[in-house]
C-alpha positions in Angstrom: 8.3 -10.5 26.1 6.5 -7.5 24.6 9.8 -5.7 23.9 11.4 -8.8 22.4 8.3 -9.6 20.3 8.2 -6.1 19.0 11.8 -6.1 18.0 11.5 -9.5 16.2 8.4 -8.3 14.5 10.1 -5.1 13.5 13.0 -7.1 11.9 10.4 -9.2 10.0 8.6 -6.1 8.7 11.9 -4.6 7.5 12.7 -7.8 5.6 9.1 -7.9 4.1 9.4 -4.3 3.1 12.8 -5.0 1.4 11.3 -8.0 -0.4 8.4 -5.8 -1.7 10.9 -3.2 -3.0 12.9 -6.0 -4.6 9.7 -7.3 -6.3 8.9 -3.8 -7.5 12.5 -3.4 -8.8 12.3 -6.7 -10.7 8.9 -5.7 -12.1 10.4 -2.4 -13.3 13.4 -4.2 -14.9 11.2 -6.6 -16.7 9.2 -3.7 -18.1 12.3 -2.0 -19.4 13.4 -5.1 -21.2 10.0 -5.7 -22.8 10.1 -2.4 -24.7 7.0 -1.0 -23.0 8.8 2.0 -21.5 6.1 4.5 -22.2 3.4 2.8 -20.0 3.5 3.1 -16.2 3.3 -0.2 -14.3 0.8 0.0 -11.5 2.0 -3.3 -10.0 5.5 -2.0 -9.4 4.0 1.2 -7.8 1.7 -0.9 -5.6 4.7 -3.0 -4.4 6.7 0.1 -3.6 3.8 1.6 -1.6 3.4 -1.7 0.3 7.1 -1.9 1.0 7.1 1.7 2.4 4.1 0.8 4.5 5.9 -2.2 5.9 8.9 0.0 6.7 6.6 2.4 8.6 5.1 -0.5 10.6 8.7 -1.7 11.4 9.6 1.7 12.7 6.5 1.9 14.8 7.3 -1.5 16.3 10.8 -0.3 17.2 9.2 2.8 18.8 6.7 0.6 20.7 9.5 -1.7 21.9 11.5 1.3 23.2 8.4 2.8 24.8 7.5 -0.4 26.6 11.1 -0.8 27.7 11.4 2.8 29.0 8.0 2.8 30.7 7.9 -0.6 32.4 11.3 -2.4 32.4 13.6 0.6 33.1 11.3 3.3 34.4 14.2 4.9 36.4 15.7 5.7 33.0 12.6 7.6 32.1 13.2 10.4 34.5 13.7 13.9 33.1 17.4 14.0 34.0 18.2 10.7 32.3 16.2 11.6 29.2 17.9 15.0 28.9 21.3 13.3 29.1 20.4 10.9 26.2 19.5 13.9 24.0 16.6 12.0 22.3 14.3 13.9 20.0 11.0 14.8 21.7 8.9 12.4 19.6 11.0 9.5 20.9 10.4 10.3 24.6 7.6 8.1 25.8 5.8 9.6 28.8 2.7 7.4 29.1 0.9 4.4 27.7 -1.6 6.6 26.0 1.1 7.9 23.8 2.0 4.4 22.6 -1.7 3.6 21.9 -2.1 6.8 19.9 0.9 5.9 17.7 -0.5 2.4 17.1 -3.9 3.8 16.2 -2.4 6.4 13.8 -0.4 3.6 12.1 -3.7 1.6 11.7 -5.1 4.7 9.9 -2.1 4.9 7.6 -2.4 1.2 6.8 -6.1 1.7 5.9 -5.1 4.6 3.6 -2.4 2.4 1.9 -4.9 -0.4 1.5 -7.3 2.0 -0.1 -4.7 3.2 -2.4 -3.7 -0.3 -3.4 -7.4 -1.3 -4.0 -8.0 1.8 -6.0 -4.9 1.3 -8.2 -5.8 -2.3 -8.8 -9.4 -1.4 -9.6 -8.5 1.4 -12.1 -5.6 -0.6 -13.6 -8.0 -2.4 -15.9 -8.6 -1.0 -19.3 -12.4 -1.3 -19.4 -13.0 0.6 -16.1 -16.0 -1.5 -15.3 -16.0 -2.1 -11.6 -17.6 -5.0 -9.8 -19.8 -4.6 -6.8 -17.0 -6.0 -4.6 -14.5 -3.4 -5.9 -17.0 -0.6 -5.4 -17.7 -1.8 -1.9 -14.0 -1.9 -1.1 -13.5 1.6 -2.5 -16.4 2.9 -0.3 -15.8 1.0 2.9 -12.1 1.8 3.4 -12.5 5.6 3.4 -15.5 5.2 5.7 -13.4 3.1 8.1 -10.6 5.7 8.1 -13.1 8.5 8.8 -14.7 6.6 11.7 -11.3 5.8 13.2 -10.2 9.4 12.9 -13.3 10.6 14.6 -12.9 8.0 17.4 -9.3 9.0 17.9 -10.3 12.7 18.1 -13.1 11.9 20.6 -10.9 9.6 22.8 -7.7 11.7 22.7 -5.5 8.9 24.1 -2.5 11.3 24.1 -3.6 14.9 23.6 -1.2 16.8 21.4 0.1 20.2 22.4 -1.4 23.0 20.4 0.8 25.8 19.3 0.1 29.2 20.9 2.0 32.4 20.2 4.1 33.7 23.1 2.9 36.8 24.8 
């Protein structure tokens, strides 16, 4: 059920990402026809960023579905010999559950960064540049959340990454 749910969710996120790109394209076309070609349109940029963020989530859902499948449903295909025969890239080879958790946590961080970028662009899009307390709070809370999550990930080390060391 986890594999199927992740696959269906991935397809949904790909369609939502495509829809965001479509909206950004339509916004850009409407600007070109309104003879305001010299001014950048923050709404179109925000939609493109949201679309790319949804594509990233869709890819991670595919990765998660494959990881759950290879770890729990077909663990015999997860042996070294079988994985070498598939010639998969090293980042796609799921070895443990901690690796899946790490990827999901890293995606949450990226989502927080994208949300911060969207809030910042919407806040500074206005011409008077007078920010409300709610906008200031959003601009301060999101980087704080990302920093705390990054520290927590570093302390927990769900899936320690290999550090590069020169050969002797």
